[in-house]
Structures are given as C-alpha cells and as structure tokens.
PAZAPA-4460 file (N, C-alpha, C; in steps of 0.05 Angstrom, whole numbers, plus 32768, in hexadecimal, padded with zeros to 4 digits):
% residues 205
    n_x    n_y    n_z   ca_x   ca_y   ca_z    c_x    c_y    c_z   seq   type   mol
   89D8   84D5   84E8   89DC   84F1   84E1   89C1   8500   84DD     1      M     A
   89AF   84F2   84D0   8994   84FD   84CB   8986   8502   84E5     2      E     A
   8989   84EF   84F8   897C   84F2   8512   8986   850A   8521     3      Q     A
   89A1   850F   8520   89AC   8526   852D   89A2   8540   8521     4      K     A
   899E   8540   8507   8994   8558   84FA   8977   855E   8503     5      Q     A
   8967   8549   8507   894C   854C   8510   894B   8557   852C     6      K     A
   895D   854C   853D   895E   8555   8559   8967   8573   8559     7      V     A
   897A   8579   8549   8984   8595   8547   896E   85A8   853E     8      K     A
   895E   859F   852A   8948   85AF   8520   8933   85B4   8535     9      A     A
   892E   859E   8545   891A   85A1   855A   8923   85B5   856F    10      I     A
   893C   85B4   8576   8947   85C7   858A   8946   85E3   857F    11      F     A
   894C   85E6   8566   894B   8601   855A   892F   860D   855A    12      Q     A
   891B   85FC   8553   88FF   8604   8554   88F7   860B   8570    13      I     A
   88FF   85FA   8583   88F9   85FF   859F   8905   8619   85A8    14      G     A
   891D   861E   85A0   892B   8638   85A7   891C   8650   859D    15      G     A
   8914   864E   8583   8905   8664   8578   88EA   8668   8585    16      W     A
   88DC   8652   858C   88C3   8655   859A   88C6   8661   85B5    17      L     A
   88DC   8659   85C3   88E1   8664   85DE   88E7   8682   85DB    18      A     A
   88F6   868A   85C6   88FD   86A6   85C2   88E4   86B6   85BC    19      F     A
   88D3   86AB   85AC   88B9   86B9   85A5   88A8   86BC   85BE    20      I     A
   88A7   86A7   85CE   8896   86A7   85E7   88A1   86BC   85FA    21      M     A
   88BC   86BC   85FD   88C8   86D0   8610   88C3   86EC   8606    22      L     A
   88C5   86F0   85EB   88BF   870A   85E0   88A3   8713   85E5    23      G     A
   8890   8700   85E1   8874   8706   85E6   886F   870D   8603    24      Y     A
   887A   86FD   8615   8877   8703   8632   8883   871D   863A    25      L     A
   889A   8723   862D   88A7   873D   8633   8897   8754   862A    26      G     A
   888A   8752   8612   8879   8768   8608   8861   876B   861B    27      I     A
   8855   8754   8623   883D   8756   8635   8845   8763   864F    28      R     A
   885C   875B   865A   8865   8766   8673   886A   8784   8670    29      S     A
   8876   878C   865A   887B   87A9   8655   8861   87B8   8653    30      Y     A
   884E   87AE   8644   8834   87BB   8641   8825   87BE   865B    31      K     A
   8827   87A9   866C   881A   87AA   8686   8827   87BF   8698    32      L     A
   8841   87C1   8696   8850   87D5   86A6   8847   87F1   869E    33      S     A
   8845   87F5   8684   883C   8810   8679   8820   8816   8683    34      V     A
   880E   8801   8681   87F2   8805   868A   87F2   880D   86A8    35      E     A
   8801   8800   86B8   8802   8806   86D5   880B   8822   86DA    36      K     A
   8820   882A   86CB   882A   8846   86CE   8815   885A   86C7    37      L     A
   8808   8856   86B0   87F3   8869   86A7   87DC   8869   86BB    38      K     A
   87D4   8852   86C5   87BD   8851   86D8   87C5   885F   86F2    39      T     A
   87DD   885B   86FB   87E6   8868   8714   87E6   8887   8710    40      N     A
   87EE   888F   86F8   87ED   88AC   86F1   87D1   88B7   86F1    41      S     A
   87BE   88A7   86E7   87A2   88AF   86E7   8798   88B2   8704    42      C     A
   87A0   88A0   8715   8798   88A2   8732   87A2   88BB   873E    43      I     A
   87BB   88C2   8739   87C7   88DA   8743   87B9   88F3   8737    44      E     A
   87B2   88F2   871E   87A5   8908   8711   8789   890D   871D    45      E     A
   877A   88F8   8721   875F   88FC   872B   8760   8906   8748    46      I     A
   8773   88FC   8757   8776   8906   8773   877D   8924   8773    47      E     A
   878F   892C   8762   8797   8948   8761   8780   895A   8757    48      N     A
   8772   8951   8743   875B   8960   8739   8746   8964   874E    49      L     A
   873E   894E   875B   872A   894F   8770   8732   8962   8787    50      S     A
   874B   8960   878F   8755   8971   87A4   8755   898F   879C    51      R     A
   875E   8994   8784   8760   89B0   877B   8744   89BD   8779    52      N     A
   8731   89AD   876F   8715   89B8   876C   8709   89BE   8787    53      I     A
   870C   89AB   879A   8701   89AF   87B4   870D   89C8   87C2    54      Q     A
   8727   89CA   87C0   8734   89E1   87CD   872B   89FB   87C1    55      I     A
   8729   89FC   87A7   8721   8A15   8799   8704   8A1D   87A2    56      Y     A
   86F2   8A0A   87A4   86D6   8A10   87A9   86CF   8A0E   87C7    57      F     A
   86E2   8A0A   87D9   86DC   8A05   87F5   86CC   8A1B   8803    58      Q     A
   86D0   8A34   87FA   86C2   8A4A   8807   86A9   8A53   87F8    59      N     A
   86A1   8A43   87E4   868A   8A4A   87D4   8673   8A37   87DB    60      Q     A
   865B   8A40   87D6   8643   8A30   87DE   8640   8A17   87CC    61      R     A
   8648   8A19   87B3   8646   8A02   87A2   865A   8A05   878B    62      N     A
   8659   89F2   8777   866C   89F2   8761   8663   8A02   8749    63      Y     A
   864C   8A11   874C   8643   8A22   8737   863F   8A13   871D    64      G     A
   8649   8A1F   8707   8646   8A13   86EC   8661   8A06   86E4    65      E     A
   866D   89F8   86F7   8688   89ED   86F3   8689   89DC   86DB    66      F     A
   869E   89E0   86CA   86A3   89D0   86B2   86C0   89D1   86AB    67      N     A
   86C7   89C5   8694   86E3   89C4   868C   86F0   89DF   8689    68      Y     A
   86E2   89F2   867D   86ED   8A0D   8679   86F4   8A1A   8693    69      K     A
   86E3   8A17   86A7   86E9   8A22   86C1   8700   8A14   86CE    70      Q     A
   8702   89FA   86CB   8719   89EB   86D6   8733   89F6   86CB    71      A     A
   8733   89FD   86B1   874A   8A08   86A4   874F   8A25   86AE    72      V     A
   873A   8A35   86AE   873D   8A51   86B6   8746   8A54   86D3    73      D     A
   873C   8A42   86E4   8743   8A44   8701   875D   8A35   8707    74      F     A
   876A   8A2B   86F2   8783   8A1D   86F5   8781   8A05   8709    75      K     A
   876C   89F5   8706   8767   89DE   8717   8773   89C5   870C    76      L     A
   877B   89C6   86F3   8786   89AE   86E6   87A5   89AF   86E7    77      I     A
   87B2   899A   86F2   87CF   899A   86F4   87DC   89A0   86D9    78      P     A
   87F2   89AF   86D9   87FF   89B7   86C0   8807   899F   86B0    79      R     A
   8810   8989   86BD   881A   8972   86AE   8804   8964   869D    80      E     A
   87EB   896B   86A3   87D5   895F   8693   87D1   896D   8678    81      M     A
   87DE   8984   8675   87DE   8991   865B   87F7   8988   864B    82      F     A
   87F4   8972   863E   880A   8965   8631   8811   8971   8616    83      R     A
   882A   896F   8610   8834   897A   85F6   8826   896E   85DF    84      K     A
   881C   897F   85CD   880E   8975   85B5   87F0   8975   85B8    85      G     A
   87E6   897B   85D1   87C9   897A   85D6   87C0   8996   85DE    86      F     A
   87AA   899F   85D3   87A0   89BA   85D9   8790   89BA   85F3    87      S     A
   8787   89A3   85FD   8778   89A1   8616   8785   898D   8628    88      E     A
   877D   898D   8641   8788   897B   8655   8780   895E   864E    89      A     A
   8792   894C   8654   878C   892F   8650   8794   8920   8669    90      T     A
   8789   8908   866C   8792   88F6   8681   87AB   88E7   8678    91      N     A
   87B5   88D5   8688   87CE   88C7   8682   87CC   88B6   8669    92      A     A
   87B3   88AF   8661   87AF   88A0   8648   87AB   88B2   8630    93      Y     A
   87AE   88CC   8634   87AB   88E0   861F   878E   88E2   8616    94      L     A
   877C   88D9   8628   875F   88DC   8623   8755   88F6   862F    95      G     A
   873C   88FC   8628   872F   8915   8631   872A   8916   864F    96      G     A
   8729   892E   865A   8722   8933   8676   870B   8946   8676    97      V     A
   86F6   8940   8685   86DD   8950   8685   86D4   8956   86A1    98      D     A
   86C7   896D   86A5   86BE   8975   86C0   86A1   897F   86BD    99      F     A
   8692   897B   86D3   8676   8986   86D3   866C   8987   86F0   100      F     A
   865D   899C   86F6   8650   899D   8710   863A   8987   8711   101      Y     A
   8633   8980   872A   8620   8969   872D   860F   896D   8746   102      S     A
   85FB   895C   8749   85E9   895F   8760   85F1   894F   8778   103      S     A
   85EF   895B   878F   85F4   894C   87A8   85DA   8940   87B3   104      L     A
   85C4   894C   87AB   85A9   8942   87B2   8596   894E   879E   105      S     A
   857D   8945   879D   856A   8951   878A   8566   896F   878D   106      P     A
   856A   8978   87A5   8566   8995   87AB   8580   89A5   87AB   107      S     A
   8596   8997   87A8   85B0   89A4   87A8   85BF   899D   878E   108      S     A
   85BA   89AD   877A   85C1   89A6   875F   85DE   89AB   8757   109      R     A
   85EC   89BB   8767   8607   89C2   875F   861C   89BF   8775   110      K     A
   8616   89AD   8787   8628   89A9   879E   863B   8991   879C   111      S     A
   863D   8987   8783   8650   8971   877E   865C   8975   8763   112      A     A
   8670   8966   875C   867C   8969   8741   8685   894D   8737   113      F     A
   8688   894C   871D   8690   8933   8710   86A9   8938   86FF   114      E     A
   86BA   8923   86FD   86D1   8923   86EC   86D1   890A   86DB   115      I     A
   86D5   890D   86C1   86D6   88F7   86AF   86F1   88F4   86A2   116      S     A
   86FC   88DC   86A2   8714   88D5   8693   870C   88C3   867C   117      F     A
   8710   88CD   8664   8708   88BE   864C   8721   88B3   863E   118      Q     A
   871D   889F   862D   8733   8895   861D   8747   8884   862D   119      G     A
   873E   8877   8642   8750   8866   8652   874D   8849   8649   120      V     A
   875F   8838   8650   875F   881C   8648   874C   880C   8659   121      S     A
   8747   87F4   8650   8736   87E1   865F   8743   87DC   867A   122      R     A
   875D   87D8   867A   876C   87D3   8693   8768   87EA   86A7   123      Y     A
   876C   8802   869D   876A   881A   86AE   874D   881D   86B8   124      A     A
   873A   8819   86A7   871E   881B   86AF   8718   8808   86C6   125      C     A
   8720   87F0   86C4   871B   87DC   86DA   8729   87E5   86F3   126      I     A
   8743   87EC   86F1   8752   87F3   8709   8748   880D   8716   127      E     A
   8740   8820   8706   8735   8839   8711   871A   8836   871E   128      L     A
   870B   8822   8716   86F1   881C   8722   86F5   880D   873D   129      L     A
   8707   87FA   873D   8708   87E8   8754   871A   87F2   876B   130      R     A
   8729   8808   8767   873B   8812   877B   872C   881B   8794   131      I     A
   8738   8818   87AB   872B   8820   87C4   8731   883E   87C8   132      N     A
   8720   884F   87BD   8725   886C   87BF   8724   8876   87DB   133      W     A
   8714   8869   87ED   8712   8872   8808   872D   8872   8816   134      D     A
   873F   8860   880E   8759   885E   881B   876D   8871   880F   135      S     A
   8764   8883   87FC   8777   8894   87EE   876F   88B1   87F0   136      M     A
   8765   88B9   8807   875E   88D5   880C   8749   88DF   87F8   137      D     A
   8736   88CD   87F1   8721   88D3   87DE   8706   88CE   87EB   138      M     A
   8704   88D5   8805   86EB   88CF   8814   86D3   88E0   880A   139      S     A
   86D9   88F4   87F9   86C3   8905   87EE   86B7   88F9   87D5   140      N     A
   86C1   88E2   87CC   86B7   88D5   87B4   869C   88C9   87BA   141      L     A
   8688   88CF   87A9   866D   88C4   87AC   8669   88AA   879C   142      I     A
   8671   88AB   8783   866D   8894   8771   8681   8895   875A   143      A     A
   8684   887D   874E   8696   887B   8736   8688   8868   8722   144      V     A
   868C   886E   8709   8680   885E   86F4   8693   8859   86DD   145      A     A
   868F   8843   86CF   86A0   883C   86B8   868F   8837   869F   146      G     A
   869A   883E   8688   868C   883B   866F   86A0   8832   8659   147      Y     A
   8697   8823   8645   86A9   8819   8630   86AD   882E   861A   148      P     A
   869F   8844   861B   86A1   8859   8607   86A6   8874   8614   149      T     A
   86B0   8888   8605   86B4   88A3   8610   869B   88AE   861D   150      P     A
   869C   88B5   8636   8685   88BE   8645   868C   88D7   8655   151      T     A
   867E   88ED   8650   8685   8906   865E   867A   8906   867B   152      P     A
   8682   891A   868A   8677   891E   86A5   8659   8925   86A3   153      S     A
   864B   8922   86B8   862E   8928   86B9   861D   890F   86BB   154      G     A
   8628   88F8   86B6   8618   88DF   86B6   8610   88D6   86D2   155      V     A
   861E   88E2   86E6   8618   88D9   8702   8608   88EF   8711   156      L     A
   85FC   8901   8703   85EE   8917   870F   85DA   890F   8724   157      D     A
   85CB   88FA   871F   85B5   88F2   8731   85BE   88DB   8744   158      E     A
   85D7   88D8   8747   85E2   88C4   875B   85EA   88D5   8774   159      I     A
   85DE   88CF   878A   85E3   88DF   87A2   85F0   88CE   87B8   160      Y     A
   85FA   88DB   87CD   8607   88CC   87E3   85F5   88B6   87EF   161      P     A
   85DB   88BB   87EF   85C8   88A8   87FC   85BC   8895   87E8   162      D     A
   85C5   8896   87CF   85BB   8883   87BB   85C4   8866   87C2   163      T     A
   85B2   8853   87C1   85B9   8838   87C8   85C6   882A   87B0   164      K     A
   85DA   881A   87B6   85E9   880C   87A1   85D6   87FB   878F   165      Q     A
   85C3   87EE   879B   85B1   87DD   878C   85A1   87EC   8777   166      E     A
   859D   8806   877B   858E   8817   8769   859E   881D   874F   167      Q     A
   85B8   881B   8751   85C9   8823   873A   85DB   880C   8730   168      I     A
   85D7   87F4   873A   85E8   87DE   8734   85E8   87D6   8716   169      K     A
   85D2   87DD   8708   85D0   87D6   86EC   85DA   87EC   86DA   170      S     A
   85E4   8802   86E5   85ED   8819   86D5   860B   881D   86D4   171      K     A
   861A   8809   86DC   8637   880B   86DB   8641   8820   86EE   172      N     A
   8632   8827   8703   8639   883B   8716   863B   882E   8731   173      I     A
   8650   8837   8740   8654   882B   875B   8659   8841   8770   174      F     A
   864D   883E   8786   8653   8850   879D   8670   884C   87A4   175      K     A
   867C   8861   87AE   8699   8861   87B3   86A1   884A   87C5   176      A     A
   8691   8844   87DA   8698   882F   87ED   8692   8813   87E2   177      N     A
   8684   8811   87CC   867D   87F7   87C0   8690   87EF   87AA   178      E     A
   869B   8802   879C   86AB   87FD   8784   86C1   87E8   8788   179      A     A
   86D1   87E9   879F   86E7   87D6   87A2   86DE   87B9   87A4   180      P     A
   86C4   87B4   87A8   86BA   8799   87AD   86AA   878E   8796   181      Y     A
   86AA   879C   8780   869B   8792   8768   86AB   877B   875C   182      V     A
   869D   8766   8753   86AA   874F   8747   86B9   8757   872E   183      A     A
   86D1   874C   872B   86E2   8753   8715   86D4   874D   86FA   184      I     A
   86C4   8738   86F9   86B6   8731   86E1   86A3   8747   86D8   185      E     A
   8696   8754   86EB   8684   876B   86E5   8693   8783   86DA   186      K     A
   86AA   8788   86E7   86BA   879E   86DE   86C5   879A   86C2   187      L     A
   86CD   8781   86BC   86D6   877A   86A1   86C1   877E   868C   188      E     A
   86A8   8778   8694   8691   877C   8682   868B   879A   867E   189      N     A
   868D   87AA   8693   8689   87C6   8692   869E   87D4   8680   190      I     A
   86B7   87CD   8685   86CD   87D9   8677   86D5   87CA   865E   191      C     A
   86C1   87C1   864F   86C5   87B0   8638   86CA   87C1   861F   192      N     A
   86E1   87D0   8620   86E7   87E1   8609   8700   87D6   85FA   193      C     A
   8700   87DB   85E0   8718   87D4   85D1   8728   87ED   85CE   194      S     A
   8742   87E9   85CC   8754   8800   85CC   8750   8811   85E5   195      D     A
   8755   882B   85E3   8752   883C   85FB   8739   884E   85F7   196      D     A
   8722   8841   85FB   8709   8850   85F7   86F7   8850   8610   197      T     A
   8701   8846   8626   86F1   8845   863F   86F1   8860   864C   198      C     A
   86DE   8864   865E   86DC   887C   866E   86D6   8875   868B   199      S     A
   86E0   8886   869D   86D9   8883   86B9   86D0   889F   86C2   200      V     A
   86B9   889F   86D1   86AE   88B8   86DB   86AC   88B7   86F9   201      V     A
   86B6   88CC   8706   86B5   88CD   8724   86A2   88E4   872C   202      W     A
   8694   88E0   8742   8683   88F5   874D   868C   88FB   8769   203      K     A
   8691   8914   876F   869A   891D   878A   8687   8930   8797   204      F     A
   8686   8930   87B1   8676   8944   87BF   8686   895D   87C3   205      R     A
***
C-alpha cells in the first residue's frame, strides 16, 4: 500500500511539473508571437514613413530643416502611429519616433534624412537590423544602426553611400547591403538592452 502511494505521489509531482512546463512554454510562445507582430508593425511603419517623406520632398532640392515637427505638420506620419493616450507618435512598441535631415556627402548636407525608433525590444532591434531591406522596396536605404539605449536621429550624419563598411564596423552601423549578413552574435551584443530600451536608426537618401 505504501509503495502504491509513493508511485501515486511521483505521478502527481510529474503531472504538476509537466503542467508548469507547458504553461511556461505557452507563455514563451505567446510572448514571441507578440514580439513578431510588433516587429512586423515596425517594419510596415518605417516603410510607410520613408515612402511618405520621399514623396513629399520629391520636387524639392533637399530635405531642408526636416524634423519631427515638420513630419507632423506635413502629415507624413501614418494616423495609426498616433496612439490613444499618447500626445506624440509612437512606434509599435510605444517608443519614440524621431526625424532629422542628414548629409548625403560632405558637400551635400541636407540631401538625406534619418528616422529613429526608440524604446524597442532586444528582439525587435536584432530583427530590424538583420532584415534584407533591399528586398522590401527600400533601395534608398543608406545605413542602419542599433543601440541599447534611446538614441535620436542624427547619429548617422557622416555616413555616406560611398562609406566603406570597414570604416564603421566598430560603431554598430551597417551599410544597407551589409546588414543582413552580420553575425547574429554581433547583433545580440549591439542590441544588449534590458526591457524595451533599444533603438534603431535608419538613414535614407
């Protein structure tokens, strides 16, 4: 009788452990699904923003003093990025969105622009850096950079289309055509943020 009770207790413990494990895996799976949805939304947002900015400025010589206020005034930010409860536009992670004019060359100071998504997760930071933007109608992308802390636009001002990757490899900055081939270990080190404090900055011509 005592042996049966021991066996029964072992099965009960095993059942509880299995239940806990399944619950843990379920939570992880749910969190990953949410992360993927948010990251995909960020991809759609950056595509729309880039397209809207280029269309608006297509008949102008450069981007002038382009900044967040102008992006709002010119209605370049999709309406869905102005989320309920927030006074300013946010990305899918509810982090800040920043804009700034940038240099296309040392002598062409306002012929490019930058967009920054702040407050994104480590997962999103890695995925947004390693995606093949050239395959997504983003051929105007010059460079992309990742940071573990909130970082505004403007940090890529002196990165030009003819800048060599080896010149910027130590700065967490990647040319658009190089980003998809960066080792995952390096990206994990770059996007080493806790909670949702990472930033990704894109520079477009």
